[in-house]
C-alpha positions as CSV (number, residue, x, y, z in Angstrom):
1,M,-60.9,-13.2,55.7
2,N,-60.7,-17.1,54.9
3,E,-59.6,-19.2,57.6
4,M,-56.8,-21.4,56.8
5,W,-57.7,-24.5,59.2
6,R,-60.6,-27.1,58.3
7,H,-62.9,-27.5,61.6
8,T,-63.4,-30.8,61.7
9,G,-63.3,-33.3,64.5
10,N,-59.9,-32.7,65.2
11,E,-59.1,-28.8,64.8
12,G,-56.1,-28.0,63.6
13,R,-55.0,-31.3,62.2
14,G,-54.6,-30.5,58.5
15,L,-54.1,-28.0,56.0
16,K,-56.1,-26.5,53.2
17,R,-54.9,-27.9,49.4
18,P,-53.1,-24.6,49.0
19,C,-51.0,-24.3,51.8
20,R,-49.7,-28.3,51.3
21,H,-49.0,-27.2,47.5
22,L,-47.1,-24.1,48.8
23,L,-45.1,-26.2,51.7
24,C,-44.3,-28.8,48.7
25,L,-42.7,-26.2,46.9
26,C,-40.4,-24.7,49.1
27,L,-39.2,-28.1,50.4
28,F,-38.5,-28.6,46.7
29,V,-36.4,-25.4,45.8
30,M,-34.5,-26.0,49.4
31,L,-33.5,-29.5,48.1
32,Q,-32.2,-28.0,44.8
33,S,-30.2,-25.5,46.2
34,S,-28.6,-28.0,48.2
35,L,-27.7,-30.4,45.6
36,F,-26.6,-26.9,43.4
37,A,-24.1,-26.3,45.9
38,L,-22.7,-29.5,46.5
39,T,-21.5,-29.6,43.0
40,S,-20.5,-26.3,42.0
41,C,-18.2,-25.9,44.7
42,E,-16.2,-29.2,43.7
43,Y,-12.4,-28.2,43.2
44,K,-11.1,-29.2,40.1
45,D,-7.6,-28.7,38.6
46,L,-7.4,-26.8,35.4
47,C,-7.7,-28.8,31.9
48,Y,-5.6,-29.2,28.8
49,D,-7.5,-32.3,27.5
50,H,-9.3,-30.4,24.5
51,N,-8.9,-26.9,22.3
52,H,-8.6,-23.7,25.0
53,A,-7.2,-21.7,22.0
54,Q,-9.5,-19.1,22.4
55,D,-7.3,-18.8,26.1
56,Y,-4.2,-18.1,24.7
57,S,-4.9,-16.6,21.4
58,A,-3.4,-13.2,22.7
59,M,0.1,-15.1,22.9
60,L,0.0,-15.6,18.8
61,Q,2.4,-12.9,17.5
62,L,3.8,-11.6,14.0
63,D,7.0,-10.7,14.4
64,L,7.9,-8.3,10.7
65,Q,11.1,-7.1,9.6
66,L,11.0,-4.1,7.1
67,D,13.7,-3.9,4.3
68,L,13.7,0.1,4.1
69,D,16.9,-0.2,1.6
70,L,16.8,0.5,-2.0
71,D,18.9,-1.1,-4.7
72,I,20.4,2.1,-5.9
73,D,21.8,5.1,-4.7
74,V,19.5,7.8,-6.1
75,G,21.6,10.9,-4.7
76,I,19.2,13.8,-6.2
77,D,17.3,16.4,-4.1
78,V,13.8,16.8,-6.7
79,E,10.6,15.4,-5.0
80,T,10.1,12.2,-6.3
81,H,8.6,9.9,-4.0
82,T,11.0,7.3,-4.7
83,E,11.9,7.0,-1.3
84,I,10.8,3.8,1.2
85,V,8.9,5.3,4.1
86,M,8.3,3.2,7.0
87,P,5.0,2.6,7.3
88,D,2.4,3.0,10.8
89,Y,0.6,-0.1,10.2
90,M,0.5,-3.4,8.1
91,K,-2.1,-5.4,6.6
92,V,-2.1,-9.0,7.7
93,C,-4.4,-11.3,5.0
94,F,-4.6,-15.3,5.5
95,Y,-5.9,-16.8,2.4
96,S,-7.1,-20.6,2.1
97,P,-4.0,-22.9,0.4
98,D,-6.6,-24.7,-1.1
99,K,-9.3,-22.0,-2.5
100,A,-7.3,-18.8,-2.0
101,N,-10.4,-17.2,-0.7
102,L,-9.7,-14.6,2.1
103,Q,-10.4,-16.1,5.6
104,S,-9.3,-13.7,8.3
105,T,-7.6,-9.7,7.9
106,E,-5.5,-8.4,10.8
107,F,-3.8,-4.7,11.5
108,V,-0.6,-4.5,13.0
109,S,2.5,-2.2,13.6
110,G,5.3,-1.6,11.6
111,T,7.2,-3.9,13.4
112,G,4.3,-6.6,13.9
113,G,2.3,-7.3,16.8
114,P,-0.8,-10.0,18.2
115,L,-2.9,-11.8,15.6
116,H,-6.4,-13.3,16.4
117,V,-6.2,-16.0,13.9
118,A,-8.2,-19.9,14.3
119,P,-5.1,-22.9,14.0
120,G,-4.9,-23.6,10.3
121,T,-2.5,-23.6,7.4
122,Y,-2.4,-20.7,5.4
123,D,-1.0,-18.1,2.7
124,M,-0.2,-15.1,4.6
125,V,0.6,-11.7,2.9
126,V,1.7,-9.0,4.9
127,Y,1.6,-4.9,3.1
128,S,2.0,-1.6,4.2
129,F,-1.3,0.3,4.6
130,G,-1.7,3.7,3.9
131,T,0.1,4.6,0.8
132,E,-0.1,7.9,-1.4
133,Y,-0.5,6.8,-4.8
134,I,-1.0,3.0,-4.5
135,Q,-4.4,1.6,-4.0
136,I,-5.4,-2.0,-3.7
137,R,-8.3,-4.2,-5.2
138,G,-9.7,-7.6,-5.5
139,E,-8.7,-8.6,-2.2
140,G,-10.9,-11.3,-1.3
141,D,-9.1,-13.7,-3.3
142,L,-5.2,-14.2,-3.5
143,E,-4.7,-14.6,-7.5
144,T,-6.8,-11.3,-7.8
145,L,-5.1,-9.3,-5.1
146,E,-3.7,-6.3,-6.8
147,A,-1.9,-3.2,-6.7
148,F,-2.7,-0.6,-9.0
149,T,-2.2,3.5,-9.1
150,S,-4.7,6.3,-10.9
151,D,-4.8,7.5,-14.2
152,I,-3.7,11.1,-15.1
153,T,-6.1,13.1,-17.0
154,A,-6.6,12.2,-20.2
155,T,-4.9,15.7,-21.5
156,K,-1.7,13.9,-20.8
157,G,-2.3,10.9,-22.7
158,A,-3.8,13.1,-25.8
159,T,-0.4,15.4,-25.5
160,L,1.9,12.6,-25.5
161,R,0.4,10.9,-28.4
162,G,0.3,13.8,-30.2
163,F,4.2,14.3,-30.1
164,V,5.0,10.5,-31.1
165,K,2.4,11.3,-34.2
166,K,3.9,14.3,-35.1
167,N,7.7,12.3,-34.5
168,R,6.4,9.3,-37.0
169,A,5.0,11.9,-39.6
170,D,8.7,13.4,-39.4
171,G,9.8,10.0,-40.6
172,E,10.4,8.4,-36.8
173,D,8.2,5.7,-37.9
174,E,9.9,3.4,-35.2
175,I,8.6,4.9,-32.2
176,E,5.8,2.6,-31.0
177,E,2.8,4.6,-30.3
178,P,2.0,4.5,-26.4
179,Q,-0.8,1.7,-25.6
180,G,-2.7,1.4,-22.2
181,P,-3.0,4.8,-20.1
182,V,-0.8,7.5,-18.6
183,I,-1.0,6.9,-14.9
184,Y,0.9,7.8,-12.0
185,A,4.0,6.3,-10.8
186,P,3.8,4.3,-7.9
187,D,5.0,4.7,-4.1
188,H,6.5,1.9,-2.7
189,L,4.4,-1.1,-1.0
190,L,6.3,-3.1,1.4
191,V,5.3,-7.1,0.5
192,A,5.6,-10.4,3.0
193,R,4.4,-13.6,1.6
194,E,4.5,-16.7,3.9
195,E,2.7,-19.6,4.0
196,V,2.3,-20.4,8.0
197,E,1.0,-22.9,9.8
198,I,-0.8,-22.0,13.5
199,P,-0.8,-24.8,16.0
200,T,-3.5,-25.1,18.4
201,L,-2.5,-22.8,21.3
202,S,-2.0,-25.0,24.8
203,A,0.2,-25.3,28.0
204,E,2.6,-26.5,26.3
205,N,2.7,-24.5,23.0
206,R,1.9,-21.6,24.9
207,V,3.4,-18.7,22.4
208,V,3.9,-19.0,18.9
209,T,5.6,-16.5,17.0
210,L,5.2,-15.7,13.0
211,T,8.2,-14.2,11.1
212,A,8.2,-12.6,7.8
213,V,10.6,-9.8,6.1
214,A,8.4,-7.2,3.9
215,K,10.2,-5.8,0.8
216,T,8.9,-3.4,-1.7
217,I,7.5,-4.7,-5.1
218,V,8.0,-1.5,-6.9
219,E,11.3,-1.0,-9.0
220,T,13.2,2.3,-8.6
221,Y,14.9,3.7,-11.4
222,S,17.6,6.9,-11.5
223,F,17.9,9.0,-15.0
224,E,19.8,11.6,-16.1
225,V,20.5,13.7,-19.6
226,K,24.4,14.2,-18.7
227,T,24.8,16.9,-21.2
228,V,22.1,19.9,-22.2
229,V,22.9,22.8,-23.9
230,G,21.1,26.1,-23.7
231,I,19.9,24.8,-20.1
232,E,19.7,28.5,-19.5
233,Y,16.2,28.4,-22.0
234,I,14.7,25.7,-19.5
235,E,11.3,26.3,-17.4
236,S,10.3,22.9,-16.6
237,V,10.8,19.0,-18.0
238,E,8.4,15.9,-17.6
239,A,8.8,13.0,-18.7
240,F,6.6,10.1,-20.0
241,V,8.3,6.1,-19.9
242,T,6.1,3.8,-22.1
243,N,4.8,-0.1,-22.2
244,Q,5.2,-0.2,-17.9
245,A,3.1,-2.6,-16.2
246,R,-0.4,-1.3,-15.5
247,S,-0.1,-2.7,-12.1
248,S,1.4,-6.0,-9.7
249,F,-0.9,-8.9,-8.8
250,F,1.2,-9.0,-5.5
251,G,-0.5,-12.0,-3.8
252,R,0.1,-14.1,-6.6
253,G,3.5,-12.7,-7.5
254,E,3.4,-11.0,-10.6
255,V,2.9,-7.9,-13.1
256,S,-0.2,-7.1,-14.8
257,T,0.1,-7.8,-18.9
258,D,-2.0,-4.9,-19.3
259,P,0.8,-1.8,-20.9
260,A,1.1,1.9,-19.0
261,T,2.5,5.0,-19.6
262,I,3.9,6.5,-16.3
263,N,4.8,9.8,-15.8
264,F,7.0,12.2,-13.7
265,L,9.0,15.3,-13.1
266,V,12.3,16.0,-13.8
267,G,14.9,18.0,-12.1
268,V,17.2,20.6,-13.9
269,D,20.7,21.0,-12.6
270,R,21.9,24.5,-13.9
271,E,24.9,24.2,-12.2
272,K,25.8,20.8,-13.8
273,G,24.3,21.3,-17.0
274,R,22.6,17.7,-16.6
275,L,18.2,16.6,-16.1
276,Y,18.0,14.3,-13.4
277,T,15.5,12.6,-11.6
278,A,14.1,8.9,-10.4
279,F,10.8,7.4,-11.0
280,N,9.3,4.2,-10.0
281,T,7.2,1.6,-11.6
282,F,5.5,-2.2,-10.7
283,G,8.2,-3.1,-14.2
284,K,8.7,-3.1,-17.3
285,L,6.1,-5.2,-19.7
286,P,6.5,-8.5,-19.6
287,G,7.2,-9.6,-23.7
288,E,9.1,-8.3,-26.5
289,S,7.6,-4.6,-26.0
290,H,9.9,-1.7,-26.2
291,S,10.1,1.0,-23.7
292,Y,10.4,4.6,-24.7
293,L,11.5,7.6,-22.9
294,H,9.4,10.6,-24.5
295,I,11.1,13.9,-22.5
296,L,8.8,17.4,-22.4
297,I,11.0,20.3,-22.3
298,R,9.2,24.0,-21.9
299,D,11.2,26.9,-22.5
300,T,11.1,30.5,-20.8
301,G,9.1,31.3,-24.5
302,G,6.8,29.2,-24.2
303,Q,7.5,26.5,-26.2
304,E,7.3,23.0,-25.9
305,H,10.4,20.6,-27.3
306,Y,10.0,16.7,-27.7
307,I,12.9,14.2,-27.0
308,S,12.4,10.8,-27.6
309,Q,14.5,7.2,-26.6
310,D,14.4,3.9,-26.8
311,I,15.6,2.6,-23.1
312,T,14.4,-1.2,-23.6
313,E,17.8,-2.5,-23.5
314,Q,18.7,-0.3,-20.1
315,F,15.9,-1.6,-18.3
316,E,18.3,-4.6,-18.2
317,N,21.0,-2.9,-16.2
318,P,21.3,-4.0,-12.4
319,D,22.5,-0.6,-11.6
320,H,19.0,0.8,-12.4
321,K,20.3,3.7,-14.0
322,I,18.9,5.1,-17.4
323,V,21.2,7.6,-19.3
324,V,20.8,9.1,-22.8
325,E,24.1,10.4,-23.5
326,E,23.0,12.4,-26.4
327,P,23.2,15.5,-25.5
328,I,20.3,18.0,-26.0
329,D,20.2,21.2,-27.4
330,I,17.5,23.9,-26.6
331,P,17.7,26.6,-28.3
332,Q,17.0,30.7,-27.8
333,P,13.9,31.3,-27.1
334,E,12.9,34.0,-29.6
335,G,12.6,37.6,-28.2
336,Q,15.3,36.8,-25.8
337,S,18.4,38.0,-25.0
338,G,19.2,35.7,-22.4
339,G,18.3,32.9,-20.1
340,F,15.7,32.8,-17.4
341,A,17.2,34.5,-14.7
342,P,14.5,36.6,-12.5
343,S,15.8,39.2,-10.6
344,V,14.3,41.3,-7.7
345,D,14.7,44.9,-7.4
346,P,16.2,46.4,-3.9
347,W,14.0,47.7,-1.9
348,E,13.3,51.6,-1.3
349,E,12.3,53.0,1.9
350,E,9.5,55.0,1.6
351,T,7.8,57.2,4.3
352,H,3.6,57.9,4.2
353,D,1.3,59.1,6.8
354,V,-1.7,57.4,7.4
355,P,-5.0,59.2,8.6
356,I,-7.0,57.4,11.2
357,G,-10.4,58.1,12.2
């Protein structure tokens, strides 16, 4: 074992060099610890002299109001998807006002909620999330933010074009051939657009509330054929409306200039002898184009009947009602003595022995 003491003429008077280094290190650590304790225990008042926005981000709130009322009274009992549904969630997008590019996104409830966005000036767009038919694309830029619906199968378009071609061949040259795809009618999309200024949150400005009102960007129209002769022979009805806007660029508040045809089912009111429904659209196509209503009726004998009418001017009606005044006559199908009136024979009680085993 190595000795720790140097045996000189004066025993115990000095340490070997390694031990002196260890003692110096201990003294240095003790000195640093004392200085740290003196500085870290100093009491300081809370400071608001600079940006503490991150400490107050939860105090930025969005107060959202939803306008769920339609401008018209649809008053029908067929499934049309024209009602405005209270959304569970809303998506909030913040865009740079100069470059229009997306800066931040948040999700809130249908009535709003807390936001976490850096201070600054933004173009804020809020829209309902989770629609059934409407899809969203181009969200990265305010100018390309777009709501659209999917194309229906090509068979629908071929059926409509074949019908229009036949009518034009029969002398109805004024009917314009449909342009663009046949699409699903949109459901309602609630949208709010606001330019907002988000200040730096501080002790003097602890709560900032943004307010917005979200309204639908989709138009709803009621539709009625007032008189149908031979309505008892009708099995099903669907309709097409041409030259409608393909989509809505709701970030900039404009509809598309691309044409489309929307397709929807029509209700049969046998008691009142009429056809009726309601339908949604992004709006009539901008410009001088004409919109035609094409009605396809299938009778109980399997025959198809087509009726067309120019309804361009009716899109200007403030009550959003499209009415066909001219009666439609559906003849009795060949080989049938009456209309479609299904019935069920009365139950007859029967008793049978069932063998077991």
